[in-house]
C-alpha positions, 0 to 999 in steps of 0.5 A: 541677671539682665531678662531685658531683651536686647533690640536684636532678640527682639528681632529674632523673635518677631523674625522667628514668629513670622516664619512660623505663622506663615510657614508652619502653621497653616501647614502643620496639621496636614504634616502631623495627620501624615506623619511628614517632616517637611525638610525644606523649613531647615533650609529656611531656618538655614537662609535666616541664618538661625541653624548656627544661631549661637554658633561664632560667626568664626565657626559659620553662625550668626554669634548671637548669644544662648539666650537667643537660642533660648527664643528662636526654640519658644517660638519654633515650637509654639508653631510645633515640637517637630521643629523645635526638636530639629533645631534642639537636636542639631545645634544644643546636641551636635553643634555645640558639643562640637565647640565645646570639645572638638579640635579645630580639624572637626570644626573646621569640617563639620561644625562650620558646614552645620551652623550654616546649615549646608549639613544638618547634625544629629545625636546618637546616645540612647538605645534600646536597652540604655536610655536614662541607664546610659552605660547599659549602651552595647555599641562598640568601637574598635581600634583598627589601625588608623580606624575604629569599627563602630558596631551597635544600633541606636534608637529614638533618634532625631533626624534619624533619615535627614542628617548628614553628621551624627555625634555616636557613642560607643564603648572603647573599653566597656571593663571601665564602664562608664568612663570606657565610652568614647565619641565618634563623628560619624558620616551618613555615607560611610559604608555600613550605616543605615537608618529607619524611621519609626512609625505609629509615635503618639506626638511629634509625627511631624518629626523624623525619629527613628533607628541608627545601625552600625555594622562594621562602620570604619571611623576615621581616627581623626573623628574620635572626638575628644580622648578616648573615655571622654565620651560620658562626659562629652554627653552629659555636657551635650545634655546640658545644651540639649535641656535647655533648648528643649526648656525654651521649647516647652515655654512655647508649647505654653504660649500656643496653649494660652493663645489657643485657650483665650481664643477659644474662650472669647469665641465660646458662650455657655450659660449666656456668657463667654467660657472665660467668664467662668472662674473654673476656666480662669483658674487653667488659664492663670495657672498657663500664664505662671507656668509660661513665666515662671519657666521663661526666668528658670530658662532664662536664668540657665542662659545668663549662666552659658552667656558667662560661660559657667556651668549650667547643669543643676539650673538646665535640670530644674529648668528642663524638669519645670518646665515641661510639667508646665507644658503637660499641665497646660496642654491638658487644660487646654483641651479640657478648657476646649471641651470635646472639640479639644478631642478633634484635629479641628483645633489645635490642642489635642496635637499640643497634648501629645506633642507635650508627652515626649518632652517629659521623658526624653534627654531626661525623665522626670524622675531623673531630673527630680532625683538630680534636683534633690541630691544637689540639695542634699549634698550628695551632688555636685558639679565639677569644673569641666575641663573644657567649656562652651566659650562665654558670649560675646564671643571672641576666639574660641580657640583657647577657651575649648 
């Protein structure tokens, strides 16, 4: 594994950092306070060719490697979790899943416009009574001629009011439990579809999150992703990609906490010296730096496996678990370093703390990943090869790979 950044990757970091500094940082406090999702950010990311950063060029993407996607997510979350979340959902959960499991018709119709940023994709798995226990979902899709009739509800869906396309999971045969779940591509304009934003969130207030409702939605049979009954496998492979982007974003959260804390350490003095001179403050700064570097190594290791076209469920789970925990700890320490000011929106660290909690929960709670890692070590869990994998990088033609 080579962790040296290429010139292209260094340029990606420079471009995204400049974008965040100019177009997110000056306004994010107001957007967060007003619970406003600024949709123009998505349009600007599309103009920078960053909505399909690791999608092959033949499908409208930029054709960069998976660690380039990690860099984009890290730098976006340095600005705010809301915009990293948007890319995680659009690219990680939706577009990469279409690349892995979609047929050529589906890729041309849905993946190409998403990779170009002309259309926005989202992901509908969680339900009011089905989070970590995916098989507890109640959504159903009943075959009716050339269509499936979709009924049900999804919740905690990012980009619920913004996305054009949704990757939705529902039972086609509930008697088979998780083996009876199937995946569908649903368009916002299909009759019977509606969405509603969730208000009053603890964090990620500048993001659009909410519920999806399906009332006898007629989904064409050609919008079935994969085969009937493959939905659970598709969802788990999608989470491998989503968790990778969440872990990368957590690195950006740690970096933001570190930058804000270092600046404050030089500005604030107590007992006749900068607070950065106090050993207990230095301990918190050192923990942030250690967490950042360890998290990056875990993320880039998973990215290298993705670049090689290898399954990386175990490695991505570990990266997501540890990076999100480190980010939550870093945000808590950043507030502590800022003292009473850390409790005020005058400084960004209170927003970092609020934002840092959700990633510890979504796309596999801390507890789920703890169990996964223990089961790998104990030999109770193993990664069996999938019949469809993400194409290795550098991309050639993906037709025969997926």
